[in-house]
VMD Tcl script that builds the backbone (N, CA, C; Angstrom):
set m [mol new atoms 534]
animate dup $m
set s [atomselect $m all]
$s set {name element resname resid chain x y z} {
  {N N MET 1 A -12.375 -50.403 -27.611}
  {CA C MET 1 A -11.728 -50.589 -26.326}
  {C C MET 1 A -10.263 -50.142 -26.375}
  {N N ASN 2 A -9.552 -50.430 -27.454}
  {CA C ASN 2 A -8.163 -50.009 -27.597}
  {C C ASN 2 A -8.036 -48.498 -27.614}
  {N N PHE 3 A -8.961 -47.836 -28.287}
  {CA C PHE 3 A -8.932 -46.374 -28.352}
  {C C PHE 3 A -9.081 -45.772 -26.951}
  {N N LYS 4 A -9.929 -46.355 -26.155}
  {CA C LYS 4 A -10.145 -45.883 -24.782}
  {C C LYS 4 A -8.862 -46.040 -23.958}
  {N N ASN 5 A -8.182 -47.161 -24.093}
  {CA C ASN 5 A -6.921 -47.384 -23.379}
  {C C ASN 5 A -5.843 -46.412 -23.838}
  {N N LEU 6 A -5.794 -46.161 -25.135}
  {CA C LEU 6 A -4.832 -45.209 -25.676}
  {C C LEU 6 A -5.102 -43.812 -25.115}
  {N N TYR 7 A -6.374 -43.450 -25.033}
  {CA C TYR 7 A -6.755 -42.151 -24.479}
  {C C TYR 7 A -6.252 -42.019 -23.034}
  {N N TYR 8 A -6.482 -43.029 -22.210}
  {CA C TYR 8 A -6.029 -43.005 -20.815}
  {C C TYR 8 A -4.501 -42.951 -20.716}
  {N N PHE 9 A -3.832 -43.687 -21.589}
  {CA C PHE 9 A -2.376 -43.695 -21.590}
  {C C PHE 9 A -1.814 -42.309 -21.941}
  {N N ILE 10 A -2.364 -41.684 -22.971}
  {CA C ILE 10 A -1.915 -40.348 -23.374}
  {C C ILE 10 A -2.203 -39.335 -22.273}
  {N N THR 11 A -3.368 -39.412 -21.662}
  {CA C THR 11 A -3.709 -38.519 -20.551}
  {C C THR 11 A -2.740 -38.711 -19.394}
  {N N PHE 12 A -2.427 -39.957 -19.086}
  {CA C PHE 12 A -1.485 -40.261 -18.021}
  {C C PHE 12 A -0.106 -39.671 -18.321}
  {N N LEU 13 A 0.386 -39.844 -19.558}
  {CA C LEU 13 A 1.680 -39.276 -19.947}
  {C C LEU 13 A 1.669 -37.758 -19.849}
  {N N TYR 14 A 0.572 -37.141 -20.268}
  {CA C TYR 14 A 0.471 -35.691 -20.192}
  {C C TYR 14 A 0.567 -35.222 -18.741}
  {N N LEU 15 A -0.161 -35.859 -17.854}
  {CA C LEU 15 A -0.147 -35.470 -16.438}
  {C C LEU 15 A 1.234 -35.656 -15.826}
  {N N ILE 16 A 1.889 -36.726 -16.145}
  {CA C ILE 16 A 3.234 -36.961 -15.611}
  {C C ILE 16 A 4.212 -35.932 -16.165}
  {N N SER 17 A 4.167 -35.670 -17.457}
  {CA C SER 17 A 5.126 -34.730 -18.049}
  {C C SER 17 A 4.918 -33.318 -17.537}
  {N N SER 18 A 3.679 -32.897 -17.334}
  {CA C SER 18 A 3.464 -31.542 -16.811}
  {C C SER 18 A 3.872 -31.455 -15.356}
  {N N THR 19 A 3.724 -32.528 -14.602}
  {CA C THR 19 A 4.156 -32.534 -13.211}
  {C C THR 19 A 5.672 -32.474 -13.126}
  {N N ILE 20 A 6.354 -33.221 -13.990}
  {CA C ILE 20 A 7.813 -33.219 -13.976}
  {C C ILE 20 A 8.341 -31.852 -14.364}
  {N N SER 21 A 7.786 -31.246 -15.415}
  {CA C SER 21 A 8.281 -29.932 -15.825}
  {C C SER 21 A 7.971 -28.887 -14.780}
  {N N TYR 22 A 6.844 -28.992 -14.113}
  {CA C TYR 22 A 6.528 -28.032 -13.069}
  {C C TYR 22 A 7.499 -28.177 -11.898}
  {N N SER 23 A 7.824 -29.399 -11.543}
  {CA C SER 23 A 8.691 -29.586 -10.379}
  {C C SER 23 A 10.105 -29.079 -10.631}
  {N N THR 24 A 10.555 -29.067 -11.888}
  {CA C THR 24 A 11.888 -28.540 -12.135}
  {C C THR 24 A 11.895 -27.021 -12.052}
  {N N GLU 25 A 10.756 -26.384 -12.359}
  {CA C GLU 25 A 10.675 -24.936 -12.270}
  {C C GLU 25 A 10.445 -24.486 -10.830}
  {N N GLN 26 A 9.708 -25.251 -10.086}
  {CA C GLN 26 A 9.340 -24.897 -8.720}
  {C C GLN 26 A 10.214 -25.681 -7.752}
  {N N PRO 27 A 11.192 -25.021 -7.124}
  {CA C PRO 27 A 12.026 -25.746 -6.166}
  {C C PRO 27 A 11.214 -26.180 -4.951}
  {N N ASP 28 A 11.700 -27.177 -4.295}
  {CA C ASP 28 A 11.014 -27.715 -3.120}
  {C C ASP 28 A 11.355 -26.873 -1.896}
  {N N ILE 29 A 10.742 -25.684 -1.840}
  {CA C ILE 29 A 10.969 -24.761 -0.734}
  {C C ILE 29 A 9.620 -24.435 -0.116}
  {N N LYS 30 A 9.540 -24.659 1.167}
  {CA C LYS 30 A 8.296 -24.439 1.902}
  {C C LYS 30 A 7.753 -23.027 1.662}
  {N N ASN 31 A 6.492 -22.939 1.284}
  {CA C ASN 31 A 5.737 -21.681 1.174}
  {C C ASN 31 A 6.173 -20.767 0.033}
  {N N LEU 32 A 7.104 -21.183 -0.823}
  {CA C LEU 32 A 7.574 -20.329 -1.913}
  {C C LEU 32 A 6.635 -20.440 -3.112}
  {N N VAL 33 A 6.176 -19.292 -3.591}
  {CA C VAL 33 A 5.339 -19.226 -4.781}
  {C C VAL 33 A 6.104 -18.412 -5.819}
  {N N ILE 34 A 6.398 -19.035 -6.954}
  {CA C ILE 34 A 7.098 -18.348 -8.035}
  {C C ILE 34 A 6.060 -17.988 -9.096}
  {N N HIS 35 A 6.014 -16.727 -9.471}
  {CA C HIS 35 A 5.030 -16.270 -10.451}
  {C C HIS 35 A 5.460 -16.645 -11.859}
  {N N LYS 36 A 4.508 -17.040 -12.664}
  {CA C LYS 36 A 4.802 -17.344 -14.068}
  {C C LYS 36 A 5.106 -16.059 -14.824}
  {N N GLU 37 A 4.443 -14.980 -14.445}
  {CA C GLU 37 A 4.699 -13.675 -15.037}
  {C C GLU 37 A 5.030 -12.697 -13.926}
  {N N LYS 38 A 6.026 -11.854 -14.161}
  {CA C LYS 38 A 6.409 -10.846 -13.173}
  {C C LYS 38 A 5.254 -9.879 -12.950}
  {N N LYS 39 A 5.168 -9.364 -11.724}
  {CA C LYS 39 A 4.111 -8.411 -11.382}
  {C C LYS 39 A 4.735 -7.050 -11.085}
  {N N LYS 40 A 4.254 -6.034 -11.756}
  {CA C LYS 40 A 4.762 -4.676 -11.548}
  {C C LYS 40 A 4.233 -4.145 -10.218}
  {N N ILE 41 A 5.126 -3.629 -9.410}
  {CA C ILE 41 A 4.767 -3.030 -8.131}
  {C C ILE 41 A 4.959 -1.514 -8.281}
  {N N GLU 42 A 3.877 -0.772 -8.134}
  {CA C GLU 42 A 3.942 0.679 -8.321}
  {C C GLU 42 A 3.220 1.401 -7.185}
  {N N ASP 43 A 3.573 2.658 -7.038}
  {CA C ASP 43 A 2.890 3.546 -6.093}
  {C C ASP 43 A 2.843 2.988 -4.678}
  {N N VAL 44 A 3.976 2.428 -4.242}
  {CA C VAL 44 A 4.080 1.884 -2.892}
  {C C VAL 44 A 5.031 2.761 -2.097}
  {N N TYR 45 A 4.616 3.104 -0.899}
  {CA C TYR 45 A 5.504 3.855 -0.025}
  {C C TYR 45 A 5.451 3.265 1.377}
  {N N PHE 46 A 6.517 3.521 2.118}
  {CA C PHE 46 A 6.646 3.078 3.501}
  {C C PHE 46 A 7.663 3.998 4.138}
  {N N PHE 47 A 7.972 3.785 5.409}
  {CA C PHE 47 A 8.848 4.698 6.136}
  {C C PHE 47 A 10.005 3.946 6.777}
  {N N ASP 48 A 11.184 4.591 6.771}
  {CA C ASP 48 A 12.324 3.999 7.459}
  {C C ASP 48 A 12.272 4.377 8.940}
  {N N SER 49 A 13.285 3.987 9.692}
  {CA C SER 49 A 13.279 4.198 11.142}
  {C C SER 49 A 13.390 5.676 11.524}
  {N N LYS 50 A 13.779 6.513 10.569}
  {CA C LYS 50 A 13.850 7.963 10.828}
  {C C LYS 50 A 12.596 8.674 10.328}
  {N N ASN 51 A 11.585 7.875 9.951}
  {CA C ASN 51 A 10.302 8.350 9.461}
  {C C ASN 51 A 10.409 9.049 8.098}
  {N N SER 52 A 11.445 8.706 7.339}
  {CA C SER 52 A 11.581 9.217 5.972}
  {C C SER 52 A 10.792 8.319 5.030}
  {N N ARG 53 A 10.075 8.929 4.130}
  {CA C ARG 53 A 9.260 8.196 3.162}
  {C C ARG 53 A 10.162 7.506 2.141}
  {N N LYS 54 A 9.912 6.231 1.896}
  {CA C LYS 54 A 10.668 5.423 0.937}
  {C C LYS 54 A 9.702 4.809 -0.077}
  {N N THR 55 A 10.236 4.494 -1.256}
  {CA C THR 55 A 9.455 3.801 -2.277}
  {C C THR 55 A 10.261 2.631 -2.811}
  {N N ILE 56 A 9.619 1.780 -3.566}
  {CA C ILE 56 A 10.297 0.643 -4.191}
  {C C ILE 56 A 11.413 1.153 -5.114}
  {N N GLU 57 A 11.171 2.272 -5.776}
  {CA C GLU 57 A 12.164 2.830 -6.702}
  {C C GLU 57 A 13.483 3.148 -5.993}
  {N N ASP 58 A 13.426 3.450 -4.696}
  {CA C ASP 58 A 14.642 3.739 -3.930}
  {C C ASP 58 A 15.558 2.516 -3.823}
  {N N TYR 59 A 15.030 1.337 -4.110}
  {CA C TYR 59 A 15.783 0.105 -3.918}
  {C C TYR 59 A 16.001 -0.681 -5.202}
  {N N LYS 60 A 15.758 -0.053 -6.343}
  {CA C LYS 60 A 15.981 -0.741 -7.619}
  {C C LYS 60 A 17.471 -1.002 -7.807}
  {N N ASN 61 A 17.783 -1.794 -8.794}
  {CA C ASN 61 A 19.143 -2.190 -9.187}
  {C C ASN 61 A 19.719 -3.302 -8.319}
  {N N ASN 62 A 18.992 -3.746 -7.316}
  {CA C ASN 62 A 19.371 -4.914 -6.520}
  {C C ASN 62 A 18.119 -5.734 -6.233}
  {N N ILE 63 A 18.309 -7.001 -5.986}
  {CA C ILE 63 A 17.204 -7.859 -5.566}
  {C C ILE 63 A 16.707 -7.342 -4.216}
  {N N SER 64 A 15.389 -7.351 -4.010}
  {CA C SER 64 A 14.820 -6.901 -2.738}
  {C C SER 64 A 13.930 -7.981 -2.145}
  {N N LEU 65 A 14.099 -8.195 -0.851}
  {CA C LEU 65 A 13.204 -9.051 -0.081}
  {C C LEU 65 A 12.426 -8.135 0.840}
  {N N ILE 66 A 11.135 -7.995 0.591}
  {CA C ILE 66 A 10.289 -7.159 1.440}
  {C C ILE 66 A 9.512 -8.098 2.345}
  {N N ASN 67 A 9.816 -8.015 3.625}
  {CA C ASN 67 A 9.220 -8.902 4.610}
  {C C ASN 67 A 8.179 -8.124 5.416}
  {N N PHE 68 A 6.926 -8.553 5.341}
  {CA C PHE 68 A 5.845 -7.923 6.097}
  {C C PHE 68 A 5.667 -8.697 7.395}
  {N N TRP 69 A 5.684 -7.982 8.515}
  {CA C TRP 69 A 5.688 -8.615 9.826}
  {C C TRP 69 A 4.988 -7.714 10.843}
  {N N ALA 70 A 4.843 -8.226 12.063}
  {CA C ALA 70 A 4.312 -7.468 13.202}
  {C C ALA 70 A 4.900 -8.055 14.482}
  {N N THR 71 A 5.013 -7.241 15.512}
  {CA C THR 71 A 5.631 -7.709 16.761}
  {C C THR 71 A 4.798 -8.782 17.456}
  {N N TRP 72 A 3.496 -8.782 17.258}
  {CA C TRP 72 A 2.617 -9.757 17.911}
  {C C TRP 72 A 2.567 -11.098 17.169}
  {N N CYS 73 A 3.243 -11.189 16.038}
  {CA C CYS 73 A 3.192 -12.372 15.175}
  {C C CYS 73 A 4.270 -13.377 15.585}
  {N N ALA 74 A 3.854 -14.528 16.135}
  {CA C ALA 74 A 4.813 -15.547 16.583}
  {C C ALA 74 A 5.660 -16.104 15.433}
  {N N PRO 75 A 5.086 -16.434 14.270}
  {CA C PRO 75 A 5.936 -16.903 13.161}
  {C C PRO 75 A 6.933 -15.839 12.686}
  {N N CYS 76 A 6.560 -14.565 12.793}
  {CA C CYS 76 A 7.488 -13.481 12.417}
  {C C CYS 76 A 8.688 -13.493 13.355}
  {N N LYS 77 A 8.404 -13.676 14.626}
  {CA C LYS 77 A 9.465 -13.726 15.640}
  {C C LYS 77 A 10.392 -14.908 15.386}
  {N N GLU 78 A 9.821 -16.000 14.916}
  {CA C GLU 78 A 10.593 -17.206 14.637}
  {C C GLU 78 A 11.520 -17.028 13.434}
  {N N GLU 79 A 11.050 -16.356 12.372}
  {CA C GLU 79 A 11.842 -16.272 11.144}
  {C C GLU 79 A 12.786 -15.072 11.074}
  {N N MET 80 A 12.524 -14.029 11.841}
  {CA C MET 80 A 13.305 -12.799 11.728}
  {C C MET 80 A 14.810 -13.002 11.943}
  {N N PRO 81 A 15.249 -13.826 12.915}
  {CA C PRO 81 A 16.705 -14.025 13.071}
  {C C PRO 81 A 17.369 -14.612 11.825}
  {N N SER 82 A 16.697 -15.524 11.135}
  {CA C SER 82 A 17.312 -16.094 9.927}
  {C C SER 82 A 17.317 -15.074 8.787}
  {N N LEU 83 A 16.332 -14.198 8.731}
  {CA C LEU 83 A 16.332 -13.115 7.747}
  {C C LEU 83 A 17.509 -12.175 8.021}
  {N N ASN 84 A 17.735 -11.894 9.289}
  {CA C ASN 84 A 18.859 -11.053 9.715}
  {C C ASN 84 A 20.199 -11.650 9.281}
  {N N GLU 85 A 20.321 -12.974 9.349}
  {CA C GLU 85 A 21.577 -13.658 9.038}
  {C C GLU 85 A 21.953 -13.600 7.563}
  {N N ILE 86 A 20.986 -13.388 6.680}
  {CA C ILE 86 A 21.301 -13.316 5.247}
  {C C ILE 86 A 22.353 -12.250 4.986}
  {N N LYS 87 A 22.280 -11.149 5.699}
  {CA C LYS 87 A 23.235 -10.061 5.490}
  {C C LYS 87 A 24.656 -10.427 5.926}
  {N N ASN 88 A 24.829 -11.494 6.693}
  {CA C ASN 88 A 26.163 -11.956 7.091}
  {C C ASN 88 A 26.830 -12.803 6.011}
  {N N ILE 89 A 26.077 -13.161 4.986}
  {CA C ILE 89 A 26.614 -13.970 3.898}
  {C C ILE 89 A 27.108 -13.015 2.813}
  {N N ILE 90 A 28.395 -13.034 2.570}
  {CA C ILE 90 A 29.056 -12.066 1.669}
  {C C ILE 90 A 28.331 -11.919 0.336}
  {N N GLU 91 A 27.962 -13.018 -0.286}
  {CA C GLU 91 A 27.360 -12.934 -1.621}
  {C C GLU 91 A 25.969 -12.295 -1.615}
  {N N PHE 92 A 25.373 -12.115 -0.428}
  {CA C PHE 92 A 24.049 -11.501 -0.326}
  {C C PHE 92 A 24.091 -10.099 0.271}
  {N N LYS 93 A 25.294 -9.545 0.412}
  {CA C LYS 93 A 25.416 -8.251 1.085}
  {C C LYS 93 A 24.706 -7.121 0.347}
  {N N ASP 94 A 24.539 -7.253 -0.965}
  {CA C ASP 94 A 23.901 -6.192 -1.741}
  {C C ASP 94 A 22.388 -6.357 -1.875}
  {N N ILE 95 A 21.855 -7.449 -1.379}
  {CA C ILE 95 A 20.407 -7.636 -1.432}
  {C C ILE 95 A 19.755 -6.631 -0.481}
  {N N ASN 96 A 18.680 -6.033 -0.945}
  {CA C ASN 96 A 17.898 -5.151 -0.080}
  {C C ASN 96 A 16.952 -6.002 0.746}
  {N N ILE 97 A 17.097 -5.937 2.036}
  {CA C ILE 97 A 16.153 -6.621 2.920}
  {C C ILE 97 A 15.376 -5.531 3.628}
  {N N ILE 98 A 14.067 -5.518 3.380}
  {CA C ILE 98 A 13.208 -4.449 3.864}
  {C C ILE 98 A 12.104 -5.055 4.732}
  {N N PRO 99 A 12.353 -5.185 6.042}
  {CA C PRO 99 A 11.307 -5.708 6.929}
  {C C PRO 99 A 10.353 -4.574 7.314}
  {N N ILE 100 A 9.110 -4.668 6.850}
  {CA C ILE 100 A 8.123 -3.615 7.094}
  {C C ILE 100 A 7.118 -4.096 8.135}
  {N N ASN 101 A 7.101 -3.410 9.273}
  {CA C ASN 101 A 6.122 -3.715 10.311}
  {C C ASN 101 A 4.787 -3.107 9.876}
  {N N ILE 102 A 3.810 -3.956 9.627}
  {CA C ILE 102 A 2.487 -3.459 9.244}
  {C C ILE 102 A 1.486 -3.642 10.387}
  {N N GLY 103 A 2.015 -3.746 11.587}
  {CA C GLY 103 A 1.165 -3.920 12.758}
  {C C GLY 103 A 0.629 -2.617 13.327}
  {N N GLU 104 A 0.897 -1.491 12.628}
  {CA C GLU 104 A 0.444 -0.170 13.112}
  {C C GLU 104 A 0.921 0.070 14.545}
  {N N GLU 105 A 2.199 -0.218 14.791}
  {CA C GLU 105 A 2.771 -0.109 16.128}
  {C C GLU 105 A 3.793 1.019 16.192}
  {N N GLU 106 A 4.008 1.512 17.368}
  {CA C GLU 106 A 5.026 2.555 17.578}
  {C C GLU 106 A 6.409 1.991 17.286}
  {N N ILE 107 A 7.303 2.848 16.818}
  {CA C ILE 107 A 8.664 2.444 16.463}
  {C C ILE 107 A 9.403 1.850 17.664}
  {N N GLU 108 A 9.103 2.333 18.852}
  {CA C GLU 108 A 9.773 1.807 20.050}
  {C C GLU 108 A 9.468 0.324 20.261}
  {N N LYS 109 A 8.256 -0.082 19.940}
  {CA C LYS 109 A 7.887 -1.486 20.078}
  {C C LYS 109 A 8.676 -2.347 19.077}
  {N N SER 110 A 8.867 -1.824 17.875}
  {CA C SER 110 A 9.662 -2.529 16.859}
  {C C SER 110 A 11.120 -2.609 17.287}
  {N N LYS 111 A 11.643 -1.506 17.841}
  {CA C LYS 111 A 13.039 -1.504 18.301}
  {C C LYS 111 A 13.244 -2.536 19.401}
  {N N LYS 112 A 12.303 -2.634 20.318}
  {CA C LYS 112 A 12.396 -3.621 21.402}
  {C C LYS 112 A 12.364 -5.041 20.830}
  {N N PHE 113 A 11.499 -5.267 19.857}
  {CA C PHE 113 A 11.399 -6.554 19.171}
  {C C PHE 113 A 12.752 -6.932 18.559}
  {N N PHE 114 A 13.383 -5.993 17.848}
  {CA C PHE 114 A 14.683 -6.232 17.217}
  {C C PHE 114 A 15.763 -6.480 18.276}
  {N N GLU 115 A 15.741 -5.720 19.353}
  {CA C GLU 115 A 16.732 -5.905 20.420}
  {C C GLU 115 A 16.612 -7.281 21.059}
  {N N GLU 116 A 15.379 -7.696 21.375}
  {CA C GLU 116 A 15.165 -9.001 22.008}
  {C C GLU 116 A 15.659 -10.147 21.133}
  {N N LEU 117 A 15.499 -9.995 19.824}
  {CA C LEU 117 A 15.903 -11.058 18.904}
  {C C LEU 117 A 17.337 -10.880 18.377}
  {N N LYS 118 A 18.000 -9.819 18.841}
  {CA C LYS 118 A 19.374 -9.514 18.411}
  {C C LYS 118 A 19.464 -9.313 16.891}
  {N N ILE 119 A 18.494 -8.577 16.375}
  {CA C ILE 119 A 18.470 -8.236 14.952}
  {C C ILE 119 A 19.328 -6.990 14.772}
  {N N ASN 120 A 20.512 -7.166 14.179}
  {CA C ASN 120 A 21.455 -6.058 14.078}
  {C C ASN 120 A 21.872 -5.722 12.646}
  {N N ASN 121 A 21.415 -6.505 11.681}
  {CA C ASN 121 A 21.774 -6.263 10.283}
  {C C ASN 121 A 20.667 -5.597 9.478}
  {N N LEU 122 A 19.521 -5.414 10.089}
  {CA C LEU 122 A 18.354 -4.916 9.362}
  {C C LEU 122 A 17.856 -3.610 9.938}
  {N N GLU 123 A 17.329 -2.785 9.072}
  {CA C GLU 123 A 16.703 -1.535 9.497}
  {C C GLU 123 A 15.214 -1.797 9.724}
  {N N ILE 124 A 14.613 -1.021 10.576}
  {CA C ILE 124 A 13.184 -1.136 10.837}
  {C C ILE 124 A 12.434 -0.212 9.886}
  {N N PHE 125 A 11.434 -0.770 9.226}
  {CA C PHE 125 A 10.555 -0.004 8.358}
  {C C PHE 125 A 9.128 -0.193 8.852}
  {N N SER 126 A 8.272 0.754 8.521}
  {CA C SER 126 A 6.853 0.624 8.847}
  {C C SER 126 A 6.059 1.201 7.691}
  {N N GLY 127 A 4.788 0.907 7.702}
  {CA C GLY 127 A 3.985 1.419 6.609}
  {C C GLY 127 A 2.513 1.360 6.911}
  {N N PRO 128 A 1.758 1.998 6.046}
  {CA C PRO 128 A 0.305 1.984 6.215}
  {C C PRO 128 A -0.241 0.585 5.909}
  {N N SER 129 A -0.615 -0.135 6.939}
  {CA C SER 129 A -0.949 -1.552 6.774}
  {C C SER 129 A -2.055 -1.793 5.770}
  {N N GLY 130 A -3.104 -1.023 5.821}
  {CA C GLY 130 A -4.218 -1.238 4.889}
  {C C GLY 130 A -3.798 -1.034 3.450}
  {N N ASP 131 A -3.058 0.024 3.198}
  {CA C ASP 131 A -2.609 0.334 1.843}
  {C C ASP 131 A -1.634 -0.736 1.331}
  {N N LEU 132 A -0.666 -1.109 2.170}
  {CA C LEU 132 A 0.314 -2.125 1.762}
  {C C LEU 132 A -0.354 -3.489 1.565}
  {N N ALA 133 A -1.263 -3.838 2.452}
  {CA C ALA 133 A -1.963 -5.123 2.332}
  {C C ALA 133 A -2.742 -5.187 1.017}
  {N N LYS 134 A -3.345 -4.085 0.653}
  {CA C LYS 134 A -4.116 -4.029 -0.595}
  {C C LYS 134 A -3.187 -4.080 -1.810}
  {N N LYS 135 A -2.144 -3.267 -1.820}
  {CA C LYS 135 A -1.235 -3.206 -2.980}
  {C C LYS 135 A -0.509 -4.530 -3.200}
  {N N PHE 136 A -0.129 -5.199 -2.104}
  {CA C PHE 136 A 0.599 -6.461 -2.227}
  {C C PHE 136 A -0.309 -7.686 -2.114}
  {N N LYS 137 A -1.611 -7.450 -1.937}
  {CA C LYS 137 A -2.586 -8.543 -1.795}
  {C C LYS 137 A -2.155 -9.523 -0.701}
  {N N LEU 138 A -1.842 -8.954 0.457}
  {CA C LEU 138 A -1.400 -9.768 1.588}
  {C C LEU 138 A -2.584 -10.471 2.229}
  {N N ARG 139 A -2.349 -11.701 2.627}
  {CA C ARG 139 A -3.381 -12.465 3.331}
  {C C ARG 139 A -3.022 -12.683 4.783}
  {N N GLY 140 A -1.843 -12.251 5.170}
  {CA C GLY 140 A -1.397 -12.411 6.545}
  {C C GLY 140 A 0.085 -12.144 6.657}
  {N N VAL 141 A 0.572 -12.221 7.873}
  {CA C VAL 141 A 1.996 -12.058 8.138}
  {C C VAL 141 A 2.502 -13.322 8.806}
  {N N PRO 142 A 3.734 -13.678 8.595}
  {CA C PRO 142 A 4.683 -13.019 7.708}
  {C C PRO 142 A 4.431 -13.377 6.249}
  {N N THR 143 A 4.739 -12.446 5.398}
  {CA C THR 143 A 4.783 -12.660 3.952}
  {C C THR 143 A 6.019 -11.924 3.452}
  {N N THR 144 A 6.792 -12.586 2.619}
  {CA C THR 144 A 7.983 -11.977 2.040}
  {C C THR 144 A 7.822 -11.931 0.532}
  {N N VAL 145 A 7.958 -10.742 -0.021}
  {CA C VAL 145 A 7.830 -10.529 -1.457}
  {C C VAL 145 A 9.236 -10.320 -2.025}
  {N N ILE 146 A 9.566 -11.052 -3.086}
  {CA C ILE 146 A 10.883 -10.932 -3.698}
  {C C ILE 146 A 10.738 -10.155 -5.009}
  {N N LEU 147 A 11.487 -9.054 -5.096}
  {CA C LEU 147 A 11.473 -8.214 -6.288}
  {C C LEU 147 A 12.784 -8.375 -7.046}
  {N N ASP 148 A 12.687 -8.343 -8.366}
  {CA C ASP 148 A 13.907 -8.375 -9.169}
  {C C ASP 148 A 14.539 -6.983 -9.206}
  {N N LYS 149 A 15.617 -6.840 -9.951}
  {CA C LYS 149 A 16.362 -5.582 -9.979}
  {C C LYS 149 A 15.599 -4.438 -10.630}
  {N N GLN 150 A 14.539 -4.744 -11.350}
  {CA C GLN 150 A 13.719 -3.711 -11.971}
  {C C GLN 150 A 12.491 -3.361 -11.132}
  {N N GLY 151 A 12.332 -4.019 -9.985}
  {CA C GLY 151 A 11.214 -3.724 -9.103}
  {C C GLY 151 A 9.959 -4.536 -9.374}
  {N N TYR 152 A 10.083 -5.623 -10.127}
  {CA C TYR 152 A 8.952 -6.499 -10.399}
  {C C TYR 152 A 8.925 -7.635 -9.374}
  {N N GLU 153 A 7.730 -7.966 -8.908}
  {CA C GLU 153 A 7.589 -9.108 -8.008}
  {C C GLU 153 A 7.738 -10.384 -8.826}
  {N N VAL 154 A 8.702 -11.222 -8.438}
  {CA C VAL 154 A 8.930 -12.487 -9.137}
  {C C VAL 154 A 8.444 -13.680 -8.323}
  {N N SER 155 A 8.365 -13.499 -7.014}
  {CA C SER 155 A 7.923 -14.591 -6.151}
  {C C SER 155 A 7.550 -14.037 -4.786}
  {N N ARG 156 A 6.999 -14.919 -3.969}
  {CA C ARG 156 A 6.699 -14.549 -2.592}
  {C C ARG 156 A 6.698 -15.787 -1.712}
  {N N ILE 157 A 6.925 -15.542 -0.447}
  {CA C ILE 157 A 6.885 -16.605 0.552}
  {C C ILE 157 A 5.701 -16.292 1.448}
  {N N ILE 158 A 4.759 -17.192 1.474}
  {CA C ILE 158 A 3.551 -16.997 2.269}
  {C C ILE 158 A 3.719 -17.784 3.561}
  {N N GLY 159 A 3.807 -17.066 4.661}
  {CA C GLY 159 A 4.062 -17.703 5.942}
  {C C GLY 159 A 5.549 -17.633 6.270}
  {N N SER 160 A 5.921 -18.315 7.324}
  {CA C SER 160 A 7.312 -18.241 7.776}
  {C C SER 160 A 8.189 -19.243 7.037}
  {N N ILE 161 A 9.476 -18.946 7.050}
  {CA C ILE 161 A 10.467 -19.796 6.394}
  {C C ILE 161 A 11.780 -19.628 7.159}
  {N N ASP 162 A 12.618 -20.624 7.054}
  {CA C ASP 162 A 13.983 -20.498 7.567}
  {C C ASP 162 A 14.818 -19.953 6.420}
  {N N PHE 163 A 15.166 -18.674 6.478}
  {CA C PHE 163 A 15.915 -18.045 5.399}
  {C C PHE 163 A 17.334 -18.589 5.288}
  {N N LYS 164 A 17.790 -19.358 6.261}
  {CA C LYS 164 A 19.120 -19.974 6.193}
  {C C LYS 164 A 19.070 -21.367 5.567}
  {N N ASP 165 A 17.878 -21.808 5.194}
  {CA C ASP 165 A 17.718 -23.109 4.563}
  {C C ASP 165 A 18.531 -23.148 3.264}
  {N N GLU 166 A 19.330 -24.183 3.086}
  {CA C GLU 166 A 20.240 -24.259 1.935}
  {C C GLU 166 A 19.490 -24.254 0.605}
  {N N LYS 167 A 18.315 -24.874 0.553}
  {CA C LYS 167 A 17.529 -24.854 -0.688}
  {C C LYS 167 A 17.131 -23.417 -1.037}
  {N N PHE 168 A 16.704 -22.671 -0.043}
  {CA C PHE 168 A 16.327 -21.277 -0.290}
  {C C PHE 168 A 17.541 -20.457 -0.711}
  {N N LEU 169 A 18.659 -20.614 -0.017}
  {CA C LEU 169 A 19.863 -19.846 -0.350}
  {C C LEU 169 A 20.353 -20.156 -1.764}
  {N N ASN 170 A 20.287 -21.418 -2.172}
  {CA C ASN 170 A 20.682 -21.775 -3.539}
  {C C ASN 170 A 19.738 -21.148 -4.560}
  {N N TRP 171 A 18.447 -21.167 -4.262}
  {CA C TRP 171 A 17.469 -20.538 -5.155}
  {C C TRP 171 A 17.750 -19.037 -5.248}
  {N N LEU 172 A 18.046 -18.410 -4.126}
  {CA C LEU 172 A 18.338 -16.968 -4.102}
  {C C LEU 172 A 19.608 -16.670 -4.905}
  {N N ARG 173 A 20.604 -17.525 -4.806}
  {CA C ARG 173 A 21.830 -17.348 -5.604}
  {C C ARG 173 A 21.492 -17.341 -7.104}
  {N N ASN 174 A 20.608 -18.249 -7.498}
  {CA C ASN 174 A 20.209 -18.314 -8.911}
  {C C ASN 174 A 19.476 -17.047 -9.341}
  {N N ILE 175 A 18.665 -16.489 -8.474}
  {CA C ILE 175 A 17.949 -15.251 -8.781}
  {C C ILE 175 A 18.946 -14.105 -8.961}
  {N N ILE 176 A 19.916 -14.021 -8.088}
  {CA C ILE 176 A 20.918 -12.959 -8.162}
  {C C ILE 176 A 21.725 -13.047 -9.455}
  {N N ASN 177 A 22.066 -14.272 -9.841}
  {CA C ASN 177 A 22.924 -14.465 -11.006}
  {C C ASN 177 A 22.179 -14.505 -12.335}
  {N N SER 178 A 20.859 -14.383 -12.298}
  {CA C SER 178 A 20.116 -14.434 -13.570}
  {C C SER 178 A 19.909 -13.076 -14.164}
}
mol reanalyze $m
mol bondsrecalc $m
mol representation Tube
mol addrep $m
């Protein structure tokens, strides 16, 4: 009987210790998934507002937030203004923010979307939705993929988030300084 109690006690300690260590690694930020191992992102292309082909390699050497969105997406409309505001914060001015419309929509529709929401710090990007969804394993929009300075995916936000949330901004500061 004592051995059985000891077994339960050790199991209980193990579960508590792994939960505590996990919680220190994973900040309490809605929808944020931090990968245990970085994921290499290769052979990805998309287009800027002038229809010039861009790749992830064009944005290396800085942290990149790639936000996948569409004009018909209500949560995208909700989060886009806070994504726009990140560029107003001096310490984040060098972060690449790449909002890619994967709704297969005309550029004029994206421009109208940005105008209505007063998005003035971000450029409009678009891309082949099927190809991007497959390469990034997207399950829906909005999804934001965070790449390190070498172009590896380190985390992602599944669903909408308030990018001005202080917990998120502090986490982003740590990513920049690491």
